[in-house]
N, C-alpha and C positions, 0 to 999 in steps of 0.2 A: 482678596483673601490675605490676611496677615501671615507673615512667615512664622514658623514655629520658634519657640524659645531658643532651641539649640541652633537653628539656622541663623537667627538674628545674632546670637553670640559668636558663631563662627564667622559671620560677616562683619564683625567689628563693632557690634552694638555695645553700648555701655550697659553695665549691670548694676542695679541698686537693690539693696536688701533692707527690709525693716522687720524687726522682731515682733513676735507676739509677746504676751505677758501673762504672768500669773500674779494675782494679788494676794499677798500673804495675810493682810488684814486691812479692814477699812472698806466695807462693801456698802454701796448705795449712799456713800457720804460725799462723793466728789461733786455731784450736782446740787448738793446742799452747802457748798462752800467749805467743806470739811477737810479731813485729813485721810490720806490713803498711804499704803505701803506696798507698791508693786515691785516686781523685778522683771527685767527683760530676759526672755528665754531663747535658747538656741533652736527654736523652730520659728520660721520666718516666711515672709512673702518676698519674692524676687521679681523685679521688673527689668526686662531687657528692652532697650529703647534705641531706635535709629531714626534720625531726622528725615522728614519729608520736605519737599519744596512747596507744598501747599499747606492749607490750614485744616487738614483732615487728621483725625485720630482713628487709626485702625487697630483694634485691640483684640488679641487672642487670649482666652483663659484656658490653660491646660486643664484646670480642675473641672470646668464645665464643657470642655471640648467644643467651644463656641467662639465665633468671631463677631464682633459688632463694630460699627463705625459711625462716626458723626462728625459734623462740621463745627469747628470752633466759632464760626460766624453765624451759626443758627440763632435767630433773634430771640426765641423764647423757649429755651430747653426745659424739659420737664422730666421728673423721675418716672420710671416705668415699673417700679417694683421688681427690679431685675438686678443681678450681680453687678452689671455695668454701671449702676447708679453710683457706686462708690468711686469708680474711676471718673465718670463723667462729672460727678458732683465736685470733686476736687479741682478738675479742670475749669469748670464754670466758676467756682469760688475764686480761684487764682485770677482768672480773667477779670472778674468783677472787682477784685482788689487792686487792679491796675497792672498785673503782670501779663504782658502779651506773650502768648505761648506760640511756639512753632509746632507745626503738624508733626506727627510721628507714627511709625509702626511700633507697636508695643505688645510684648508678650509677657504674660504673668504666670508665674509658677509658685506654688505654695505647698509646704508640708504642715501647715496649721489646719487642724480639723475645724470645719465650719460649724458654727452653732454650739461649740463646746465651752464657751466662756473664756477663751484664751485670746480674744481680741483679734480675730482674723480680719474684721472690718477695718480697724484702725491700721493694721499692718499694710493692707492693700492701699489705703488712703495715703499713708506716709511714704511707702515705697514709690507709688506712682506720682505723688506730689513732688518728691525729691527728683525723680527722673524727669518729669515734665519741665521743672524749673531749670535744671542743669542742661537739659536738651535745648533750652531757650537762652543759654548763656546767662542765667540769673541765679543768684544765691540768696537764700533767705535764712536768717538766724533761726536756730532750731525751735526755740520756744514760740516764735512767730509762726513757723510751719505747723507746730502742734495746734495752735489756735485756729489756723485756717482749716486744718483737717477736721477739727471738731465742728467748726462752722458748717463745713460741707455735709457732715453726717446729720447735724441738727436741721439745717435749712433745706438741703436737697434730698437726702435719703429719708429724712423724716423721723430719725431716731434721736430722741432728746437726751443723748448721752452727756456725761460730764467730760472733763478734760483729761482724766487719768490715762486712758488707753493711748491716746495720741501722744501724750507727754512722755510716757515711759518708752514708747516706741522710738521717739526722737532722742531722748536724753538718758537712756539707761546706761549703766556701766557694769562691766563684767565683775563678778565677785561681790556684788552689793545688792541690797534692796534700797529703794529710794523712798524716803518719806516726804510726801508732797503736801504743802498747804494749797488747796485748790482755789483759795481766794487770791492770795498774793502771788502764787506760783513760786514761792520760796521753797527750796528743798534741801535736804541733806542726805548724803549717801551713808548707809550703814553696812559695815562689813558683815558678810555671812560666814560663820565658822567653816573651816575647811573640812571638818569631819561630819558635816551635815549635808544631806541631799534633799533637793526639792523633787518630790515624787508626785506626779499628776496622774489621777485616775479619771478616765473618761467613762461616765455612766452609760454612754451610748444611747441616751435618750435626750430629746429636746421637745418639751411639751409646747403645743401650738400657742398657748395663751401667753408665752413668754414676752413677746414684743408689746402686746396690748397692755399687759399687766405692768410692764416696766413704765410705760407712759402714765398709767393710772397711779402708780406710786409717786411719780413726780407731782401729779396734780394733788394728791393727798398731802404731800409735804408742803406744797405751796399754800394749801388751806391752813395747815398748822402755823406757818409763818404769818399769814394774815391774822390769825387769832392772837398770837403772842405780840405782834406789832401794835395791836390796839391796847395792850395792857402793860407793856414794858418798853422802856426807851431803847433806841438804837438796835432794834432787831431787824436785820436785813435777811437773815437766813437761819436755818436751824442750828448752824454752828454757833450762833450767838446765844442760844438758849441753854441754860444749865439744867442739871437734874433737879435742883431745888426749884428753879423756875417752873419746870414741868409739874412738879407736885403742887406748888402754890397756885398756879394759874391755868392748869390744864383741865379743870372740871367742866368747862364749857365745850370741850371737844367730844366728838363721837368716839366710841370705843376704838374703832379702827384707826382713826387719825391719831388718837392718843398713843396707840401702840406703834404706829409708824414713826412718830416723833421720838418715842422712847428708844427705839432702835438706833436712830441716827445720833441722838445725843449721847447715848452710852457707847456707841461704836467709836465716835470721835475720841472719847476718853480712853477707850481700849487701844487705839492706835498710838496715842501719846505714851501710854504705859508700855506698850510693846516695843517702842523705840528705845525706851530706857532699859528694858529687859535685854534687848540685843546688845546695847552698848556695854552692859556689865556681864554679858555672856550667860545670862540666865535663860537657858532654853526651856526648862520646865515651866518657868513663869510665862514665857512667850506662848508655849503650848496651851497653858490654861486659858490665856486670853483668846487663842484661836477657838477653843471649845466654847467659851462664852459667846463669841461672835456667831458661831454656828447656831447656838440655841436661840439667840436673838433674831437671826435671820429666819429661822424656822417658826418661831412662836410670835414674834412681834411684827416683823416685816412680811412674814408669810410668803416667802419666795423660794423655799426649799420644796422638796418633793420626796416621795417614799424612797426613790432610788438613791438620791443624794444622802438621805438619812441613813440608809442601809450601808452605804459605802463608808461613811464617817464612823458608824458604830463598829464596823469590822476593823477599820484601821486602828482605832484607839486601843484595841485589845492586843495589838502586836507589840511585843517587847522591842524597844528601841525607837518607837514613834513618840516624838515630843508633842505633836499636835496635828489635828486634822480639821478641815472645815470645807464647806462649799466655797467656790470661787467663781466670780462672774455674776451675771444678772440673775441666775437661778432658774427654777423650773426644769432642771436637767443640767447637762453639761458636765463640768469637772469638779473634783475636789483637789485641794492642795494639801500635801502631807509633808511635815517636817520630820525627816527620818535620819537616824544615825547611819553613817555610811555602811558599817558592818551588818546592818539589819535590813538592807534593801532587798536582798535575795529572799530572806524570810518573809518580808512584807508581801512580795509578789506571790510567793507560794501559798500564803494564807489568804490574802484578800481576793485574788482573782477567782479561785474556786468557790469561796464563801459567797461572793457577790453573785456569781452565776447560779449557785444553788438557790439563793434568796429571790432572785429576780428572773431567772431564765435568760439573762443577757451576759454575753462574754465581754468583759470590760477591756479597754485599752489602758495599759499602765506603762508610763515612760518616765525615765529619770532625766531631768533637765539640768543643764548648766546655765548659769547666768551669762549674759553677753552684753556687748555694747549696743547702743542705739543705731539708728539708720545710717547707712554709709554706702559709698560706692565700693564695688567689689573688684574693679579692674581699672 
C-alpha cells in the first residue's frame, strides 16, 4: 500500500506540481497544426515521490482513494481505461524513449476538477513525468517533456489530443497568456492586463459523448485535409487552408466536414487577431473574438451544449465582462470569462443563480491567477 501524500511529504519525498490550463481562444486547432492561446492557472496536480530499490511503481490517487501498482519491467503493458493509465502511460513512454526509470512510491493530489476542460489529464502526466525523471536523476528539456506527455496520452491512454495542454503545463509563465504555433512549437508570451481576471465557470456537466466525439472531429478534419491536398499544393493540415481556399475548393465536402473545416480555419485567424488585440490592449476587441469563437464551436464544430450556451449567454449580459466562451473539448465542462476586476463580485451574484434557475445545477465559479509551468516545490 502506498503511503499517503502527507506521509510521503513528511518522510522527505520530493514534491512536483504541474498546472492545469484555461484556453482563452483557439479551440480544436492544436491537432490541426494551428494556433492556440492558453494560460497556466493556479489549480494544479501535485506528485509526491520517494525512490524505491526495485522497479515497481506504487501509486496512490487521493482523488480516487485508490492505490495501484505495476512493474516497470512488465513486457507488454496495456491501458485499462482507468485513471492510472495517465501515470502508467507516461512511465511506459519514457522507458520506450530510452529513459530508464527507478521504482517509486508516488502519491497524487489535485485540486483540478476532472472532466471540466481544464486539462487535468495533462497536469497529471506532466507532474508525474517530471517526478519520475528527476527521481531517476534525469532531466529533460520542457518542450521535449511536453511532447512525451502528449505521446503518452495519444498512444497509451488513447486520446488523440494535440500538444497544447502538455505544452502550457510545462512552459506557462505567470502574468501571461501563451500564443503557440502547434506546428513549429514557436511561442510568444502575451501580458494579461492587471485589471482583468480570468473567471472560470464549471457547468457541472460532462456529457458522455465527449471523448468519442473528440476523436470523431479529428477524423473529420483529416478527411478535410485529404480533400484539399488533392486540389491545392502544400496542404499538410487545415492550418494551411485559407478561407478563400475553403470557398473555392470546398464544394466536394459533406456539409458536416465543410463546417468542421470552416471552424478550424476561421479559429486560427481569430487567434492571430486576438494576439494583436492583447498587444494593443484592446480588450473589447478580444472579447468580440471570444464570442465569435463560441458561436463557431457551437454551430460549425458542434461541440457546445445547452448548459455551456446558457452560461455564456448569462455572462455576456453582466457589466464588466469583456468576453465569454466555452473552453476545452466541449460537451460540458467550463467557460472562460474575461472580467474586469471590479466586476467579479457582480458576475458571481448574477451568473450563479441565473444558471441554477436555467438548468437546475449549481455551478462552480472560481477566479484564477496565472502561474508558471511545472516545477519542483521543495
